PDB file as gemmi writes it, atoms N, CA and C in Angstrom:
CRYST1    1.000    1.000    1.000  90.00  90.00  90.00 P 1                      
ATOM      1  N   MET A   1     150.456  68.179 105.205  1.00  0.00           N  
ATOM      2  CA  MET A   1     149.490  68.560 104.566  1.00  0.00           C  
ATOM      3  C   MET A   1     149.852  69.723 103.627  1.00  0.00           C  
ATOM      4  N   GLU A   2     149.964  69.681 102.486  1.00  0.00           N  
ATOM      5  CA  GLU A   2     150.393  70.897 101.462  1.00  0.00           C  
ATOM      6  C   GLU A   2     149.137  71.929 101.360  1.00  0.00           C  
ATOM      7  N   ALA A   3     149.705  73.225 101.330  1.00  0.00           N  
ATOM      8  CA  ALA A   3     148.489  74.180 101.244  1.00  0.00           C  
ATOM      9  C   ALA A   3     148.069  74.302  99.657  1.00  0.00           C  
ATOM     10  N   MET A   4     146.810  74.765  99.520  1.00  0.00           N  
ATOM     11  CA  MET A   4     146.370  74.861  98.326  1.00  0.00           C  
ATOM     12  C   MET A   4     147.105  75.776  97.329  1.00  0.00           C  
ATOM     13  N   THR A   5     147.259  75.180  95.987  1.00  0.00           N  
ATOM     14  CA  THR A   5     148.154  76.130  95.109  1.00  0.00           C  
ATOM     15  C   THR A   5     147.163  76.683  94.332  1.00  0.00           C  
ATOM     16  N   LEU A   6     147.527  77.959  94.050  1.00  0.00           N  
ATOM     17  CA  LEU A   6     146.441  79.118  93.361  1.00  0.00           C  
ATOM     18  C   LEU A   6     146.302  78.568  91.854  1.00  0.00           C  
ATOM     19  N   PRO A   7     145.159  78.653  91.183  1.00  0.00           N  
ATOM     20  CA  PRO A   7     144.910  78.164  89.974  1.00  0.00           C  
ATOM     21  C   PRO A   7     146.022  78.681  89.024  1.00  0.00           C  
ATOM     22  N   GLY A   8     146.348  77.769  87.939  1.00  0.00           N  
ATOM     23  CA  GLY A   8     147.231  78.279  87.013  1.00  0.00           C  
ATOM     24  C   GLY A   8     148.813  78.304  87.542  1.00  0.00           C  
ATOM     25  N   THR A   9     149.026  77.884  88.692  1.00  0.00           N  
ATOM     26  CA  THR A   9     150.569  77.843  89.065  1.00  0.00           C  
ATOM     27  C   THR A   9     150.913  76.456  89.294  1.00  0.00           C  
ATOM     28  N   LEU A  10     150.190  75.479  89.138  1.00  0.00           N  
ATOM     29  CA  LEU A  10     150.809  74.134  89.190  1.00  0.00           C  
ATOM     30  C   LEU A  10     151.662  73.732  87.833  1.00  0.00           C  
ATOM     31  N   ILE A  11     152.806  73.084  88.202  1.00  0.00           N  
ATOM     32  CA  ILE A  11     153.743  72.626  87.032  1.00  0.00           C  
ATOM     33  C   ILE A  11     153.286  71.047  86.820  1.00  0.00           C  
ATOM     34  N   HIS A  12     152.940  70.979  85.737  1.00  0.00           N  
ATOM     35  CA  HIS A  12     152.340  69.596  85.346  1.00  0.00           C  
ATOM     36  C   HIS A  12     153.467  68.874  84.357  1.00  0.00           C  
ATOM     37  N   ARG A  13     154.680  68.595  85.161  1.00  0.00           N  
ATOM     38  CA  ARG A  13     155.742  68.212  84.419  1.00  0.00           C  
ATOM     39  C   ARG A  13     156.411  66.981  85.360  1.00  0.00           C  
ATOM     40  N   GLY A  14     156.961  65.793  84.857  1.00  0.00           N  
ATOM     41  CA  GLY A  14     157.229  64.728  85.610  1.00  0.00           C  
ATOM     42  C   GLY A  14     158.959  65.159  85.878  1.00  0.00           C  
ATOM     43  N   MET A  15     159.390  64.262  87.061  1.00  0.00           N  
ATOM     44  CA  MET A  15     160.612  64.669  87.442  1.00  0.00           C  
ATOM     45  C   MET A  15     161.598  63.926  86.517  1.00  0.00           C  
ATOM     46  N   SER A  16     161.336  63.218  85.343  1.00  0.00           N  
ATOM     47  CA  SER A  16     162.052  62.475  84.487  1.00  0.00           C  
ATOM     48  C   SER A  16     161.860  63.169  82.983  1.00  0.00           C  
ATOM     49  N   TYR A  17     161.509  64.205  82.921  1.00  0.00           N  
ATOM     50  CA  TYR A  17     161.152  64.996  81.672  1.00  0.00           C  
ATOM     51  C   TYR A  17     162.571  65.030  80.931  1.00  0.00           C  
ATOM     52  N   ARG A  18     163.503  64.901  81.382  1.00  0.00           N  
ATOM     53  CA  ARG A  18     164.803  64.977  80.716  1.00  0.00           C  
ATOM     54  C   ARG A  18     164.884  63.832  79.832  1.00  0.00           C  
ATOM     55  N   ARG A  19     164.123  62.743  79.832  1.00  0.00           N  
ATOM     56  CA  ARG A  19     164.271  61.398  79.102  1.00  0.00           C  
ATOM     57  C   ARG A  19     163.673  61.934  77.713  1.00  0.00           C  
ATOM     58  N   THR A  20     162.702  63.113  77.700  1.00  0.00           N  
ATOM     59  CA  THR A  20     161.971  63.404  76.550  1.00  0.00           C  
ATOM     60  C   THR A  20     163.024  63.939  75.419  1.00  0.00           C  
ATOM     61  N   LYS A  21     164.127  64.057  75.778  1.00  0.00           N  
ATOM     62  CA  LYS A  21     165.085  64.671  74.870  1.00  0.00           C  
ATOM     63  C   LYS A  21     165.401  63.697  73.802  1.00  0.00           C  
ATOM     64  N   HIS A  22     165.388  62.184  74.307  1.00  0.00           N  
ATOM     65  CA  HIS A  22     165.766  61.095  73.686  1.00  0.00           C  
ATOM     66  C   HIS A  22     164.642  60.170  73.104  1.00  0.00           C  
ATOM     67  N   ASN A  23     163.415  60.503  73.699  1.00  0.00           N  
ATOM     68  CA  ASN A  23     162.308  59.866  73.520  1.00  0.00           C  
ATOM     69  C   ASN A  23     161.134  60.401  73.043  1.00  0.00           C  
ATOM     70  N   PRO A  24     160.958  60.572  71.630  1.00  0.00           N  
ATOM     71  CA  PRO A  24     159.734  61.463  71.152  1.00  0.00           C  
ATOM     72  C   PRO A  24     158.484  61.231  71.549  1.00  0.00           C  
ATOM     73  N   ARG A  25     158.032  59.924  71.869  1.00  0.00           N  
ATOM     74  CA  ARG A  25     156.794  59.591  72.422  1.00  0.00           C  
ATOM     75  C   ARG A  25     156.730  59.874  73.558  1.00  0.00           C  
ATOM     76  N   GLU A  26     157.411  59.909  74.575  1.00  0.00           N  
ATOM     77  CA  GLU A  26     157.572  60.405  75.880  1.00  0.00           C  
ATOM     78  C   GLU A  26     157.299  61.928  75.884  1.00  0.00           C  
ATOM     79  N   LYS A  27     158.061  62.568  74.885  1.00  0.00           N  
ATOM     80  CA  LYS A  27     157.926  64.057  74.757  1.00  0.00           C  
ATOM     81  C   LYS A  27     156.446  64.571  74.466  1.00  0.00           C  
ATOM     82  N   ALA A  28     156.045  63.501  73.593  1.00  0.00           N  
ATOM     83  CA  ALA A  28     154.508  63.642  72.934  1.00  0.00           C  
ATOM     84  C   ALA A  28     153.385  63.797  73.867  1.00  0.00           C  
ATOM     85  N   PHE A  29     153.676  62.650  74.739  1.00  0.00           N  
ATOM     86  CA  PHE A  29     152.795  62.382  75.989  1.00  0.00           C  
ATOM     87  C   PHE A  29     152.804  63.710  77.068  1.00  0.00           C  
ATOM     88  N   ALA A  30     154.178  63.971  77.461  1.00  0.00           N  
ATOM     89  CA  ALA A  30     154.440  64.827  78.463  1.00  0.00           C  
ATOM     90  C   ALA A  30     153.947  66.220  78.150  1.00  0.00           C  
ATOM     91  N   ASP A  31     154.268  66.708  76.661  1.00  0.00           N  
ATOM     92  CA  ASP A  31     153.934  68.105  76.511  1.00  0.00           C  
ATOM     93  C   ASP A  31     152.248  68.128  76.198  1.00  0.00           C  
ATOM     94  N   ALA A  32     151.696  66.915  75.785  1.00  0.00           N  
ATOM     95  CA  ALA A  32     150.284  67.080  75.527  1.00  0.00           C  
ATOM     96  C   ALA A  32     149.487  67.240  76.851  1.00  0.00           C  
ATOM     97  N   TRP A  33     150.034  66.519  77.902  1.00  0.00           N  
ATOM     98  CA  TRP A  33     149.557  66.811  79.250  1.00  0.00           C  
ATOM     99  C   TRP A  33     149.779  68.065  79.716  1.00  0.00           C  
ATOM    100  N   GLU A  34     150.968  68.678  79.714  1.00  0.00           N  
ATOM    101  CA  GLU A  34     151.096  70.010  79.994  1.00  0.00           C  
ATOM    102  C   GLU A  34     150.126  71.053  79.249  1.00  0.00           C  
ATOM    103  N   GLU A  35     149.791  70.865  78.175  1.00  0.00           N  
ATOM    104  CA  GLU A  35     148.934  71.740  77.175  1.00  0.00           C  
ATOM    105  C   GLU A  35     147.702  71.266  78.011  1.00  0.00           C  
ATOM    106  N   GLU A  36     147.090  70.061  78.134  1.00  0.00           N  
ATOM    107  CA  GLU A  36     145.685  70.017  78.645  1.00  0.00           C  
ATOM    108  C   GLU A  36     145.523  70.639  79.872  1.00  0.00           C  
ATOM    109  N   ASN A  37     146.636  70.826  80.817  1.00  0.00           N  
ATOM    110  CA  ASN A  37     146.448  71.451  82.131  1.00  0.00           C  
ATOM    111  C   ASN A  37     146.808  72.825  82.046  1.00  0.00           C  
ATOM    112  N   ARG A  38     146.819  73.523  80.896  1.00  0.00           N  
ATOM    113  CA  ARG A  38     146.948  74.872  80.833  1.00  0.00           C  
ATOM    114  C   ARG A  38     145.751  75.521  81.096  1.00  0.00           C  
ATOM    115  N   PRO A  39     145.657  76.471  82.153  1.00  0.00           N  
ATOM    116  CA  PRO A  39     144.314  77.142  82.692  1.00  0.00           C  
ATOM    117  C   PRO A  39     143.781  78.014  81.418  1.00  0.00           C  
ATOM    118  N   ILE A  40     142.489  77.793  81.100  1.00  0.00           N  
ATOM    119  CA  ILE A  40     141.977  78.795  80.162  1.00  0.00           C  
ATOM    120  C   ILE A  40     140.613  79.298  80.688  1.00  0.00           C  
ATOM    121  N   THR A  41     140.448  80.500  80.926  1.00  0.00           N  
ATOM    122  CA  THR A  41     139.227  81.115  81.517  1.00  0.00           C  
ATOM    123  C   THR A  41     138.018  80.271  80.901  1.00  0.00           C  
ATOM    124  N   GLY A  42     137.179  79.920  81.743  1.00  0.00           N  
ATOM    125  CA  GLY A  42     135.899  79.353  81.270  1.00  0.00           C  
ATOM    126  C   GLY A  42     135.718  77.971  80.872  1.00  0.00           C  
ATOM    127  N   VAL A  43     137.172  77.189  80.865  1.00  0.00           N  
ATOM    128  CA  VAL A  43     137.178  75.937  80.764  1.00  0.00           C  
ATOM    129  C   VAL A  43     137.795  75.167  81.638  1.00  0.00           C  
ATOM    130  N   ASN A  44     137.011  74.194  82.318  1.00  0.00           N  
ATOM    131  CA  ASN A  44     137.573  73.358  83.403  1.00  0.00           C  
ATOM    132  C   ASN A  44     137.488  74.228  84.593  1.00  0.00           C  
ATOM    133  N   HIS A  45     136.773  75.103  84.717  1.00  0.00           N  
ATOM    134  CA  HIS A  45     136.599  76.060  85.932  1.00  0.00           C  
ATOM    135  C   HIS A  45     137.633  76.852  85.860  1.00  0.00           C  
ATOM    136  N   GLY A  46     138.469  77.152  84.865  1.00  0.00           N  
ATOM    137  CA  GLY A  46     139.696  77.921  84.878  1.00  0.00           C  
ATOM    138  C   GLY A  46     140.929  77.139  85.223  1.00  0.00           C  
ATOM    139  N   HIS A  47     140.888  75.817  85.380  1.00  0.00           N  
ATOM    140  CA  HIS A  47     141.881  74.923  85.805  1.00  0.00           C  
ATOM    141  C   HIS A  47     142.201  74.217  84.663  1.00  0.00           C  
ATOM    142  N   GLY A  48     143.068  73.351  84.844  1.00  0.00           N  
ATOM    143  CA  GLY A  48     143.423  72.213  83.690  1.00  0.00           C  
ATOM    144  C   GLY A  48     142.655  71.172  84.089  1.00  0.00           C  
ATOM    145  N   ILE A  49     142.722  70.110  83.223  1.00  0.00           N  
ATOM    146  CA  ILE A  49     141.922  68.745  83.100  1.00  0.00           C  
ATOM    147  C   ILE A  49     142.230  67.942  84.685  1.00  0.00           C  
ATOM    148  N   LEU A  50     143.343  68.061  85.044  1.00  0.00           N  
ATOM    149  CA  LEU A  50     143.701  67.170  86.210  1.00  0.00           C  
ATOM    150  C   LEU A  50     142.721  67.815  87.386  1.00  0.00           C  
ATOM    151  N   GLN A  51     142.766  69.131  87.770  1.00  0.00           N  
ATOM    152  CA  GLN A  51     142.174  69.838  88.825  1.00  0.00           C  
ATOM    153  C   GLN A  51     140.592  69.593  88.480  1.00  0.00           C  
ATOM    154  N   ASP A  52     140.344  69.693  87.375  1.00  0.00           N  
ATOM    155  CA  ASP A  52     138.699  69.545  86.996  1.00  0.00           C  
ATOM    156  C   ASP A  52     138.339  68.477  87.147  1.00  0.00           C  
ATOM    157  N   LEU A  53     139.061  67.251  87.235  1.00  0.00           N  
ATOM    158  CA  LEU A  53     138.423  65.811  87.655  1.00  0.00           C  
ATOM    159  C   LEU A  53     138.114  65.860  89.027  1.00  0.00           C  
ATOM    160  N   PHE A  54     138.380  66.794  89.924  1.00  0.00           N  
ATOM    161  CA  PHE A  54     137.815  66.846  91.220  1.00  0.00           C  
ATOM    162  C   PHE A  54     136.951  67.877  91.578  1.00  0.00           C  
ATOM    163  N   PHE A  55     136.343  68.571  90.624  1.00  0.00           N  
ATOM    164  CA  PHE A  55     135.103  69.290  90.708  1.00  0.00           C  
ATOM    165  C   PHE A  55     133.853  68.584  90.669  1.00  0.00           C  
ATOM    166  N   ASP A  56     132.899  68.930  91.417  1.00  0.00           N  
ATOM    167  CA  ASP A  56     131.574  68.357  91.468  1.00  0.00           C  
ATOM    168  C   ASP A  56     130.653  69.175  90.810  1.00  0.00           C  
ATOM    169  N   GLY A  57     129.933  69.106  89.722  1.00  0.00           N  
ATOM    170  CA  GLY A  57     129.140  69.913  89.271  1.00  0.00           C  
ATOM    171  C   GLY A  57     129.768  70.854  88.221  1.00  0.00           C  
ATOM    172  N   HIS A  58     128.920  71.632  87.742  1.00  0.00           N  
ATOM    173  CA  HIS A  58     129.390  72.869  86.662  1.00  0.00           C  
ATOM    174  C   HIS A  58     128.950  74.198  86.948  1.00  0.00           C  
ATOM    175  N   GLY A  59     129.827  75.318  86.516  1.00  0.00           N  
ATOM    176  CA  GLY A  59     129.426  76.435  86.726  1.00  0.00           C  
ATOM    177  C   GLY A  59     129.591  76.999  87.995  1.00  0.00           C  
ATOM    178  N   VAL A  60     129.034  77.994  88.545  1.00  0.00           N  
ATOM    179  CA  VAL A  60     129.553  78.867  89.626  1.00  0.00           C  
ATOM    180  C   VAL A  60     129.191  77.829  91.124  1.00  0.00           C  
ATOM    181  N   GLY A  61     128.344  77.033  90.856  1.00  0.00           N  
ATOM    182  CA  GLY A  61     128.073  76.157  92.187  1.00  0.00           C  
ATOM    183  C   GLY A  61     128.884  75.080  92.344  1.00  0.00           C  
ATOM    184  N   ALA A  62     129.885  74.916  91.656  1.00  0.00           N  
ATOM    185  CA  ALA A  62     130.717  73.714  91.447  1.00  0.00           C  
ATOM    186  C   ALA A  62     131.597  73.499  92.584  1.00  0.00           C  
ATOM    187  N   ALA A  63     131.565  72.274  93.414  1.00  0.00           N  
ATOM    188  CA  ALA A  63     132.212  72.205  94.703  1.00  0.00           C  
ATOM    189  C   ALA A  63     133.584  71.507  94.301  1.00  0.00           C  
ATOM    190  N   VAL A  64     134.653  71.743  95.079  1.00  0.00           N  
ATOM    191  CA  VAL A  64     135.902  71.231  94.881  1.00  0.00           C  
ATOM    192  C   VAL A  64     135.926  70.170  95.893  1.00  0.00           C  
ATOM    193  N   HIS A  65     136.221  68.806  95.439  1.00  0.00           N  
ATOM    194  CA  HIS A  65     136.402  67.781  96.600  1.00  0.00           C  
ATOM    195  C   HIS A  65     137.990  67.539  96.914  1.00  0.00           C  
ATOM    196  N   LEU A  66     138.897  68.185  96.082  1.00  0.00           N  
ATOM    197  CA  LEU A  66     140.163  67.997  96.239  1.00  0.00           C  
ATOM    198  C   LEU A  66     141.125  69.087  95.577  1.00  0.00           C  
ATOM    199  N   TRP A  67     141.982  69.710  96.190  1.00  0.00           N  
ATOM    200  CA  TRP A  67     142.805  70.683  95.606  1.00  0.00           C  
ATOM    201  C   TRP A  67     143.960  69.845  95.309  1.00  0.00           C  
ATOM    202  N   VAL A  68     144.406  69.557  93.842  1.00  0.00           N  
ATOM    203  CA  VAL A  68     145.556  69.043  93.471  1.00  0.00           C  
ATOM    204  C   VAL A  68     146.988  69.884  93.894  1.00  0.00           C  
ATOM    205  N   THR A  69     147.935  69.019  94.635  1.00  0.00           N  
ATOM    206  CA  THR A  69     149.029  69.796  95.140  1.00  0.00           C  
ATOM    207  C   THR A  69     150.099  69.625  93.950  1.00  0.00           C  
ATOM    208  N   PRO A  70     151.288  70.235  94.275  1.00  0.00           N  
ATOM    209  CA  PRO A  70     152.339  70.372  93.305  1.00  0.00           C  
ATOM    210  C   PRO A  70     153.010  68.952  93.294  1.00  0.00           C  
ATOM    211  N   ARG A  71     153.064  68.294  94.536  1.00  0.00           N  
ATOM    212  CA  ARG A  71     153.580  66.951  94.243  1.00  0.00           C  
ATOM    213  C   ARG A  71     152.606  65.936  93.573  1.00  0.00           C  
ATOM    214  N   GLU A  72     151.325  66.016  93.654  1.00  0.00           N  
ATOM    215  CA  GLU A  72     150.490  65.078  93.022  1.00  0.00           C  
ATOM    216  C   GLU A  72     150.422  65.448  91.538  1.00  0.00           C  
ATOM    217  N   ALA A  73     150.490  66.567  91.324  1.00  0.00           N  
ATOM    218  CA  ALA A  73     150.665  67.086  89.701  1.00  0.00           C  
ATOM    219  C   ALA A  73     151.751  66.582  89.191  1.00  0.00           C  
ATOM    220  N   MET A  74     152.893  66.525  89.926  1.00  0.00           N  
ATOM    221  CA  MET A  74     154.320  66.009  89.349  1.00  0.00           C  
ATOM    222  C   MET A  74     154.196  64.406  89.298  1.00  0.00           C  
ATOM    223  N   ILE A  75     153.619  63.891  90.145  1.00  0.00           N  
ATOM    224  CA  ILE A  75     153.297  62.301  90.077  1.00  0.00           C  
ATOM    225  C   ILE A  75     152.409  62.077  88.753  1.00  0.00           C  
ATOM    226  N   VAL A  76     151.481  62.568  88.595  1.00  0.00           N  
ATOM    227  CA  VAL A  76     150.486  62.403  87.630  1.00  0.00           C  
ATOM    228  C   VAL A  76     151.170  62.637  86.233  1.00  0.00           C  
ATOM    229  N   ALA A  77     151.905  63.739  86.327  1.00  0.00           N  
ATOM    230  CA  ALA A  77     152.823  63.994  84.916  1.00  0.00           C  
ATOM    231  C   ALA A  77     153.690  62.933  84.303  1.00  0.00           C  
ATOM    232  N   GLU A  78     154.279  62.386  85.601  1.00  0.00           N  
ATOM    233  CA  GLU A  78     155.408  61.459  85.409  1.00  0.00           C  
ATOM    234  C   GLU A  78     154.704  60.174  84.885  1.00  0.00           C  
ATOM    235  N   ILE A  79     153.547  59.674  85.469  1.00  0.00           N  
ATOM    236  CA  ILE A  79     152.915  58.701  84.909  1.00  0.00           C  
ATOM    237  C   ILE A  79     152.281  58.742  83.530  1.00  0.00           C  
ATOM    238  N   VAL A  80     151.800  60.032  83.126  1.00  0.00           N  
ATOM    239  CA  VAL A  80     151.339  60.289  81.835  1.00  0.00           C  
ATOM    240  C   VAL A  80     152.554  59.940  80.844  1.00  0.00           C  
ATOM    241  N   GLN A  81     153.616  60.733  81.214  1.00  0.00           N  
ATOM    242  CA  GLN A  81     154.893  60.688  80.343  1.00  0.00           C  
ATOM    243  C   GLN A  81     155.250  59.277  80.095  1.00  0.00           C  
ATOM    244  N   TRP A  82     155.252  58.434  81.211  1.00  0.00           N  
ATOM    245  CA  TRP A  82     155.747  57.045  81.264  1.00  0.00           C  
ATOM    246  C   TRP A  82     154.758  56.269  79.936  1.00  0.00           C  
ATOM    247  N   PHE A  83     153.585  56.712  79.938  1.00  0.00           N  
ATOM    248  CA  PHE A  83     152.701  55.915  78.883  1.00  0.00           C  
ATOM    249  C   PHE A  83     153.462  55.881  77.279  1.00  0.00           C  
ATOM    250  N   GLY A  84     154.219  56.924  77.218  1.00  0.00           N  
ATOM    251  CA  GLY A  84     154.811  57.039  75.908  1.00  0.00           C  
ATOM    252  C   GLY A  84     156.346  56.289  75.856  1.00  0.00           C  
ATOM    253  N   SER A  85     156.654  55.674  76.978  1.00  0.00           N  
ATOM    254  CA  SER A  85     157.949  54.847  77.148  1.00  0.00           C  
ATOM    255  C   SER A  85     157.715  53.627  76.447  1.00  0.00           C  
ATOM    256  N   ASN A  86     158.742  52.872  76.413  1.00  0.00           N  
ATOM    257  CA  ASN A  86     158.332  51.381  75.639  1.00  0.00           C  
ATOM    258  C   ASN A  86     157.377  50.516  76.502  1.00  0.00           C  
ATOM    259  N   CYS A  87     157.673  50.625  77.926  1.00  0.00           N  
ATOM    260  CA  CYS A  87     156.828  50.005  78.992  1.00  0.00           C  
ATOM    261  C   CYS A  87     155.543  50.446  78.867  1.00  0.00           C  
ATOM    262  N   GLY A  88     155.329  51.812  78.870  1.00  0.00           N  
ATOM    263  CA  GLY A  88     154.098  52.283  78.887  1.00  0.00           C  
ATOM    264  C   GLY A  88     153.305  52.196  77.597  1.00  0.00           C  
ATOM    265  N   MET A  89     153.895  51.923  76.582  1.00  0.00           N  
ATOM    266  CA  MET A  89     153.283  51.674  75.252  1.00  0.00           C  
ATOM    267  C   MET A  89     152.862  50.341  75.238  1.00  0.00           C  
ATOM    268  N   ASN A  90     153.714  49.481  75.905  1.00  0.00           N  
ATOM    269  CA  ASN A  90     153.357  47.953  75.951  1.00  0.00           C  
ATOM    270  C   ASN A  90     151.891  47.711  77.037  1.00  0.00           C  
ATOM    271  N   PHE A  91     151.962  48.490  78.112  1.00  0.00           N  
ATOM    272  CA  PHE A  91     150.821  48.523  78.990  1.00  0.00           C  
ATOM    273  C   PHE A  91     149.753  48.891  78.066  1.00  0.00           C  
ATOM    274  N   LEU A  92     149.743  50.195  77.529  1.00  0.00           N  
ATOM    275  CA  LEU A  92     148.590  50.582  76.651  1.00  0.00           C  
ATOM    276  C   LEU A  92     147.998  49.720  75.852  1.00  0.00           C  
ATOM    277  N   ASP A  93     149.128  48.863  75.026  1.00  0.00           N  
ATOM    278  CA  ASP A  93     148.474  47.790  73.959  1.00  0.00           C  
ATOM    279  C   ASP A  93     147.605  46.779  74.483  1.00  0.00           C  
ATOM    280  N   LYS A  94     148.378  46.374  75.759  1.00  0.00           N  
ATOM    281  CA  LYS A  94     147.627  45.273  76.489  1.00  0.00           C  
ATOM    282  C   LYS A  94     146.220  45.719  76.902  1.00  0.00           C  
ATOM    283  N   ALA A  95     146.417  46.769  77.587  1.00  0.00           N  
ATOM    284  CA  ALA A  95     144.859  47.198  78.083  1.00  0.00           C  
ATOM    285  C   ALA A  95     143.925  47.588  76.945  1.00  0.00           C  
ATOM    286  N   LEU A  96     144.372  48.266  75.722  1.00  0.00           N  
ATOM    287  CA  LEU A  96     143.478  48.557  74.763  1.00  0.00           C  
ATOM    288  C   LEU A  96     142.911  47.053  74.081  1.00  0.00           C  
ATOM    289  N   GLY A  97     144.228  46.195  74.032  1.00  0.00           N  
ATOM    290  CA  GLY A  97     143.831  44.810  73.396  1.00  0.00           C  
ATOM    291  C   GLY A  97     142.713  44.332  74.236  1.00  0.00           C  
ATOM    292  N   HIS A  98     142.523  44.368  75.397  1.00  0.00           N  
ATOM    293  CA  HIS A  98     141.395  43.598  76.087  1.00  0.00           C  
ATOM    294  C   HIS A  98     139.871  44.191  75.700  1.00  0.00           C  
ATOM    295  N   CYS A  99     139.947  45.482  74.938  1.00  0.00           N  
ATOM    296  CA  CYS A  99     138.645  46.073  74.798  1.00  0.00           C  
ATOM    297  C   CYS A  99     138.701  45.982  73.361  1.00  0.00           C  
ATOM    298  N   GLY A 100     139.463  45.351  72.354  1.00  0.00           N  
ATOM    299  CA  GLY A 100     139.201  45.161  71.139  1.00  0.00           C  
ATOM    300  C   GLY A 100     139.980  46.267  70.241  1.00  0.00           C  
ATOM    301  N   TYR A 101     141.043  47.224  70.769  1.00  0.00           N  
ATOM    302  CA  TYR A 101     141.658  48.040  70.227  1.00  0.00           C  
ATOM    303  C   TYR A 101     143.299  47.600  69.787  1.00  0.00           C  
ATOM    304  N   GLU A 102     143.825  48.244  69.114  1.00  0.00           N  
ATOM    305  CA  GLU A 102     145.316  47.949  68.882  1.00  0.00           C  
ATOM    306  C   GLU A 102     145.926  49.367  68.385  1.00  0.00           C  
ATOM    307  N   ILE A 103     147.198  49.310  68.827  1.00  0.00           N  
ATOM    308  CA  ILE A 103     147.889  50.547  68.680  1.00  0.00           C  
ATOM    309  C   ILE A 103     148.981  50.089  67.471  1.00  0.00           C  
ATOM    310  N   SER A 104     148.944  51.003  66.378  1.00  0.00           N  
ATOM    311  CA  SER A 104     149.620  50.750  65.235  1.00  0.00           C  
ATOM    312  C   SER A 104     150.327  52.026  64.641  1.00  0.00           C  
ATOM    313  N   ALA A 105     151.551  51.765  64.063  1.00  0.00           N  
ATOM    314  CA  ALA A 105     152.029  52.892  63.529  1.00  0.00           C  
ATOM    315  C   ALA A 105     151.571  53.476  62.325  1.00  0.00           C  
ATOM    316  N   ILE A 106     151.644  54.612  62.071  1.00  0.00           N  
ATOM    317  CA  ILE A 106     151.024  55.317  60.828  1.00  0.00           C  
ATOM    318  C   ILE A 106     152.297  55.673  59.964  1.00  0.00           C  
ATOM    319  N   PRO A 107     152.504  55.099  58.699  1.00  0.00           N  
ATOM    320  CA  PRO A 107     153.557  55.299  58.020  1.00  0.00           C  
ATOM    321  C   PRO A 107     153.596  56.766  57.503  1.00  0.00           C  
ATOM    322  N   THR A 108     154.541  57.306  57.984  1.00  0.00           N  
ATOM    323  CA  THR A 108     154.880  58.702  57.584  1.00  0.00           C  
ATOM    324  C   THR A 108     156.265  59.116  56.687  1.00  0.00           C  
ATOM    325  N   GLY A 109     157.093  57.899  56.593  1.00  0.00           N  
ATOM    326  CA  GLY A 109     158.246  58.089  55.554  1.00  0.00           C  
ATOM    327  C   GLY A 109     159.433  58.625  56.683  1.00  0.00           C  
ATOM    328  N   ARG A 110     158.991  58.816  57.926  1.00  0.00           N  
ATOM    329  CA  ARG A 110     160.131  59.305  58.664  1.00  0.00           C  
ATOM    330  C   ARG A 110     160.051  58.570  60.025  1.00  0.00           C  
ATOM    331  N   VAL A 111     161.159  58.571  60.643  1.00  0.00           N  
ATOM    332  CA  VAL A 111     161.132  57.748  62.194  1.00  0.00           C  
ATOM    333  C   VAL A 111     161.201  58.887  62.958  1.00  0.00           C  
ATOM    334  N   PRO A 112     160.394  58.469  64.180  1.00  0.00           N  
ATOM    335  CA  PRO A 112     159.525  57.593  64.526  1.00  0.00           C  
ATOM    336  C   PRO A 112     158.412  57.864  63.657  1.00  0.00           C  
ATOM    337  N   ALA A 113     157.658  56.798  63.391  1.00  0.00           N  
ATOM    338  CA  ALA A 113     156.233  56.876  62.734  1.00  0.00           C  
ATOM    339  C   ALA A 113     155.273  57.597  63.720  1.00  0.00           C  
ATOM    340  N   ARG A 114     154.245  57.953  63.290  1.00  0.00           N  
ATOM    341  CA  ARG A 114     152.988  58.434  64.167  1.00  0.00           C  
ATOM    342  C   ARG A 114     152.263  57.248  64.553  1.00  0.00           C  
ATOM    343  N   THR A 115     151.561  57.427  65.365  1.00  0.00           N  
ATOM    344  CA  THR A 115     150.750  56.136  65.939  1.00  0.00           C  
ATOM    345  C   THR A 115     149.251  56.277  65.738  1.00  0.00           C  
ATOM    346  N   LYS A 116     148.592  55.227  65.645  1.00  0.00           N  
ATOM    347  CA  LYS A 116     147.014  55.280  65.760  1.00  0.00           C  
ATOM    348  C   LYS A 116     146.576  54.328  66.264  1.00  0.00           C  
ATOM    349  N   ILE A 117     145.373  54.491  67.125  1.00  0.00           N  
ATOM    350  CA  ILE A 117     144.724  53.354  67.866  1.00  0.00           C  
ATOM    351  C   ILE A 117     143.458  53.175  67.033  1.00  0.00           C  
ATOM    352  N   THR A 118     143.143  51.873  66.606  1.00  0.00           N  
ATOM    353  CA  THR A 118     141.863  51.508  65.814  1.00  0.00           C  
ATOM    354  C   THR A 118     141.280  50.417  66.465  1.00  0.00           C  
ATOM    355  N   LYS A 119     139.890  50.280  66.389  1.00  0.00           N  
ATOM    356  CA  LYS A 119     139.078  49.178  66.746  1.00  0.00           C  
ATOM    357  C   LYS A 119     139.302  47.926  65.904  1.00  0.00           C  
ATOM    358  N   ARG A 120     139.677  46.776  66.584  1.00  0.00           N  
ATOM    359  CA  ARG A 120     139.609  45.622  65.847  1.00  0.00           C  
ATOM    360  C   ARG A 120     138.502  44.944  65.399  1.00  0.00           C  
ATOM    361  N   THR A 121     138.594  44.389  64.480  1.00  0.00           N  
ATOM    362  CA  THR A 121     137.359  43.461  64.113  1.00  0.00           C  
ATOM    363  C   THR A 121     137.610  42.048  64.831  1.00  0.00           C  
ATOM    364  N   LEU A 122     136.873  41.658  65.773  1.00  0.00           N  
ATOM    365  CA  LEU A 122     137.106  40.456  66.464  1.00  0.00           C  
ATOM    366  C   LEU A 122     136.660  39.225  65.663  1.00  0.00           C  
ATOM    367  N   ARG A 123     137.253  38.205  65.115  1.00  0.00           N  
ATOM    368  CA  ARG A 123     136.945  37.222  64.512  1.00  0.00           C  
ATOM    369  C   ARG A 123     136.375  36.110  65.457  1.00  0.00           C  
ATOM    370  N   VAL A 124     135.437  35.485  65.055  1.00  0.00           N  
ATOM    371  CA  VAL A 124     134.880  34.208  66.041  1.00  0.00           C  
ATOM    372  C   VAL A 124     135.310  32.795  65.239  1.00  0.00           C  
TER     373      VAL A 124                                                      
END                                                                             
């Protein structure tokens, strides 16, 4: 069992971060996840969003159900980065399609284009 890691010391980066050099979507997902997990005093109990998912309640009386370990943080970061890969985007497209959303490129005049998620109008 891994020991508790001090707040703000977890590294939220996957073991395949090197792929972000050649895949801007993976980089966007990975970097956004790192930013979401940057500890900010007074936000998410001073932890990032991943650790905050395991708090019960708000404020001083909040209980921690699980302390996220460095290994767990790396695994989650790897999965989040994967969402930016071709396979990950396909997964997101299918999952969002099941609830009436679609992923489409935003024309920017540059490659790669930005992406947006929109609610589809379902025709009967």
